[in-house]
N, C-alpha and C positions, 0 to 999 in steps of 0.2 A: 504493500500500500504506500509506504513511504517512498519507494523507488518510483512508483507510478506518479505520485504527486510531484516529485522532483523533476521527472521527465516533462510533465505538463507545464511546470513553471519555466523550465529551460526553453521549451518550444515557444511559450508566450513571450519570453524575453527576446528571443531571436526575431520573432515576428514584429515586436514593437520596435526593435532596432532597425529593421529593414524599412519599416514605415516612416521612421524619422529621417532616413537618408534623403537628401535633395533628389527630386525626380530626375534631374538632368544627369545624375551620376549613378543611376541604378545600373545593376549589372547588365552589360551588353557587350558587343564586340570591342568597345573602347576600353573595357576593363582588363583586357589582356596586357601582359607585361606589368601588372601591378598598378595600372592607372585607374584608381577608383577613389571614392570619397575618403577612405581612410588615409590617403596620402597627403592630406593637408588642405584640400579644397574647402572643407566645411569650416575651416578656421577663418576664411575670408568673410569679413562682416558685410551685412547687407547695407544698402544705402539708407541713411536717415531721411526723414521727410525733406530736410533742407537740401541734402545732396540729390534727392530725387528731382527736385525742381532745378537744381544746377544742371542735371543731366538733360532737362528739357531745353535749357538755354544753350548748353553745349551742342545740342542737335542743330540749332540755328547757326551757332558759331562755326560748326564744322562745315556747313555748306558755304559759309562766307569765306573761310580760309582755304577752301578748295576751289574758289572762283565760281561758285554756283549761286551765290546770293550777294546782297549788298550793292554798293556803288558800282555801276558798270565800268567806270574809269579804272577801277582797281582789279577787276576780275581777271584780266589777262595776266597781270603780274602774279596774282594768287595761283593761277593755273600752272605757271611755269617755274616759280621760285622753289628750288629744292629738288627738282627732278633728278639731278645727277648726284645728289649728296649720298654718302654711305649711310647705311642704317646701323649706326653704332651709337647706342644710347649714352655711353660714357662721353663720347666725343660731342654729341648733341648737347648734353648738359653742360659740358665745359665751355662750349661756344656761346651758350646763352648766359652764362654766369661770369665768365672771365672777361674783365674789362678790356683786355688786350686782344680779344677775338671779335670777329664781326658776325653778329647774329643775322644780318640781312641776307646771308647766303641761304638761310633756312626758312625765312618767312618775310612778309612785307611789313614795312613800317607804315601802319595805317591808323592815324590818330582819330579817324571817324568811329572806330570801334571802342574808344575809351569809355564812353558812357555805358555801353553794354558790358564791358569787362568789369566795371565797378559793381554792377549788379551781380554778375557771376561770382566775384570774389566774396560778396556779402554772404552768399549761401554755401560756398565751399572755399575757404581761404587757401586750402592746399592747391587750388588751381592757379593761384597767383605765382608768377615767376619767383617772387620773394617769399612764397609760402605764407607763414602766419605773421609776417611783418605788415600788418594791415594798414599801417600809416603810409606805406609806399604803394601807390597805385601804378601798376605796370601795364603798358599796352601789350606787353608780351605775356602769354600764358605760361603755365608750368612746362618744363622740358618734357614731361610725360605726354602731354597733349600734343606738343610740337612733334614729338617722335611718331605718334599715331598719325598725325597729319601727313608726315613724309611717307609713311608706309602706304596709306590710302592713296595719296597723290600718285605715287609711282605705280601702284597696282592698277589704278584707273587708266593711267597713261599707256600701260601695256595691255589694256583690255583684259586684265586678269581679275578673277573674283575670289574672295575669301569664302570658304564654307564655314560660316560662323557656328552653325548648329553642331557640326562635327568637332570644331575646336572647343566649344563649351562642354561637350560630352567628354572631351579629354582634358578637362580643366586642370588636372594634376600636372600636366605638362607645363602649365603656366605657373602653378603655385609651388611645386615641390622641386627643390634643387637636385635631388638624387634621381628623379625620373627624367630620362633623356628621350627626346622624340626619335622615333624610328623613321626610316624612309616612307613607310606606309602612313604614319601619322602625318607627315608633311604633305603627302600626296592627297589624302582625303580632306585635309584642312585647307588646301589650296595655298600653302605657304612654302617659301624657300627657307633654307636653314637659317640665314641671317635674319629673315623676317620673324621667324619663330623665336629666335634668341632675343630679338628686340622686344617682343611682347613679354617674354620671360623677365627681362631686365626691368621693364616698366613696372610689372606687377610685384616683383621683389622689392622695388623701391617704394611703390605706393600700392599696397594690396587692394584698396578700394577701387582701383581702376578696373579690376576684374569684374566688379559689380557694375561699373559704368558700361562695360561692354555688353551688358544685358539690359541696360535701360531701354524701355520700349521706344521712346522718342528718338534716342540716339541710334538704335538699330534701324529704325525706319529711315532716318536721315542717311545712314551709310548705304542702305539699299537704294534709296532714291538717287544718290550720286553715282551709283554703278559699281560700288566696291564689294557688294555681297551677292552670293548666289542664293536664289530663293530656295528655302527648304521649310520644313515644318516649324522649326524654331523661329526663323525669321518671320514667317507668316503669322505665328502666334503673337510675336512681339508687335508687329504692325497693327494687329487687331487691338492690342492693349494700349496703343498710343492714342488715347482720346481723353476727353474731359467729361464724359457722360456722368461720372459720379459726382461732379461738382456743379450740377445745374443750379441756376439761380432760384432761390426760394421765392414764393409769392410774397409781396409786401404784407405787412400786418393788416392793413385795411385798404385793399386795392379798390374797393367800391364797385358796385354793379354797373355804374355809369362809365367806367373806364373805357376810353375810346382810343387813345394813343398810348402805346407802351414804349418807354425808352430804357435802354440797358446801358450800364457802365461796367466795363471789363478792364481789369488791370493787366497789362502786358509787359513782360520783362521789367518787373517792378521790384525794387529793393526795399520798399517800405512795408515789409512784413517781418515780424520777429518770429524766430523759430528756435526752440531750445534743443533741437536735435534729439528729442525724446521719442523713441519709437512707440511709447505707451502713453503719450500725452493725453490729457483729458479732452483736449480739442481734437475732434476726429481727424482734422487735416494736419495738425501739428503746427499751424501758423496762426498768428494774431496780427491784424493790421495795425500799423503804427498810428500814433496820434496825428501825424502830418497827413497820412493817407486819409484818415477819417475826416479831417478838417477840409482837405481839398475836395473830397467827394461831396461833402455837404455844401461847400461853396459852389461847386459845379452845378448841383441840383438847384440851388437858390438862383444862380445866374441864368440857368436855362428857364426856370419858371418866370423870372422877370422878363426875359427876352420874349418868350411866347406871349406873356400877358401884354407886353407893349405892341407886339404884332397884331394881336386880336383887337386891342383898343384902337389901333390905327385903322383897321378895316371897318370897325364899327362906326367910327367917326366919318368914314368915307361913305357910309350907307351901303356897304357891299355885303354885309353879313346878316342884317336883320331887316324885318319888314316894317318896323314901327320906329318912330323917332325916340331917341333917348337923350337924357341930359348928360353933361360931362360926368357928373357924379355917378349916374347909372352906368355909363360906359366903363368907368374904372371898376365899379363893383362887379359888373358882368364879366369883364376880362379876367379879373382875379378869381372869381367864382368858377369860371370855366376851367382855368388851369388847375385849381384845387380839385375839382370834381372829375375832370376828364383825362388828366395826365397822370400816368403811373410810372414809377421808376423801379427798375430791377437792378440791384447792385450785387456783383460778385465780390464779396469781401472775405470769403472763407479761406482763399489761398490765391497766390499770384498765378498767372497763366503765361503762355507764350503765344501771342496772336500777331501774326505778320500776314502780309498779302497772300502768301502761298496757302495758308491754312485758315484764313479768317472766316470764310464761308462755312467750313466744317465746324470750327469752334463755336461760331455764333449759333449754329444749329444744335450743337450739343449743350451749350450753356443756357441759351435763352432764345429758343426758336420763336417764341411769341412776340419778341420785340419788333416794333415797326422801324426803329432806328437805334443804332448802337454807337456809343462813344467808347473808343479804345484808348485807355489812358496809359501812356508810356512814361517810364522814368526819365529823369533829366538827360537830354541829349541822345537818348537811345535811337531816336528817329534817324540820326545821322548814319547809322549802320544798316538802314533799311532802304531798299529801292522801291519807290512808288511809281507805278506806271499810270499816268494820268488817264489813259484810255480804259484801263481795267480795274484799277485799285482805288479810284477816287470817285466820290459822289459826282454825278448821278449814276455812274456805272454800278455802284454798290450802295446799299443802305447803311453805311457806317462811315465814320471818320476817325482819324487818329489825332490826339493832342498830347502835348507835353505837360507833365505834372507841374513843372515850375511855371509854365505859361498860364495855367489855371490859377495858381497861387498868386501870381503877380499881375493878373488881368491883362495878359498879352495874347488873347485869343478871341477877340471880338468878331473877326470874320467867321470863325467856326460857330460862335454863338448865333450870329445872324443866320447862318445856314440852317442850324437846328431849328430856329424859330420859324423860318419859311417852310421847311419840310413838315414840321408839326402842324402849322396852320393849314397847309394844304390838305393834310389828312383829316383834320378836324372838320373843315368845310365839306370835304368829300363825304365823310361818314355821317355827319349830323344834318347837313342840308341847311339852306338859308333860314328858313323860318324857325327851325328847332333851336337856334342859338339864343332865342329870347326866352325859352322855357324856364331856365333857372331863375331868370329875373322876375318872371310873373308868378312863380309858385308861392 
């Protein structure tokens, strides 16, 4: 009886151990030669909420530094700089940190990305060239990211693709010093020996880069630039690269009369605090800063005032109502209309990455009910984004981008006027001319 009980306990223990192993490293063909979870892969920490968002920013930055996004005048330089450089991590790190060496052989000096880099370093200081020296804002990212850029740049140039799913299944090749890649490992991963060694050096230096290689948004970006072979792993990650879980909640009192819905979305925004606690009481792990809250409230106030002024002007011109009104009544009516018929939806649970390439998708995931959307960017981030006037700007799209500091310092009147005109048009179209007097006569 005792022997039978012990056998059952042992079986249960083995089953539980197998269940706790990461699924990417369950026993399969990749476990030959001792390459499995027990070789150190499980010791690599998962990304914190802050780093998860940094991975979303990295996805856009990666496209930029590979010449697939950002200012058109810099794209050719980004596509070519570093094509002939050796993939030697020690040499890359030395050239980026030694004042006597020239880093411009490895990447482009592009001051337009400085605002974006400031946000990136806020969420993961280890991505700064100067690491945790947060007082030093570098236009250059960490050597590990630069090395990955060179690897991807050269693979794309040669029309070669990395089999990321196979590489992740052989994660111990990247994590364990004593496990050496075989020719078969290199073949199925789509890597040359120096490319594999480069990745091993990066992850030995910064283990959380292994987790970054599995970031859904970053995997999607690597696939879109042509660096990855499609497989089940890549397909799954692309499906996960969305914001559906962070849809805007309905306002506390949206009102049954709500006619026009306006959304405010934070993009590439550093004004969120994150304690990097994977078990934070806040479901997202983020809290908006006081500055962000103040700017959003100011933006809403300014929009209401602008819409109210637009409505009042049309009333005074006799174009919105069928009966004459006094000046006092026109003011009361315009203010009441804004209060009753305009609803705001604000995403303040966590920051997002909304750029022209994915704006339509994100808007649909976050706030599909919005008639018009204001995408709020952190200070000077817009400089790192290319906007095509034919496809990315109103009236081609029902949204606009504005700078956080422009709102704070009242430097966005043209955008306010646009929001006012768009909202007024929708009010008139949906309510009709005579209906606008109804709130006044009730």
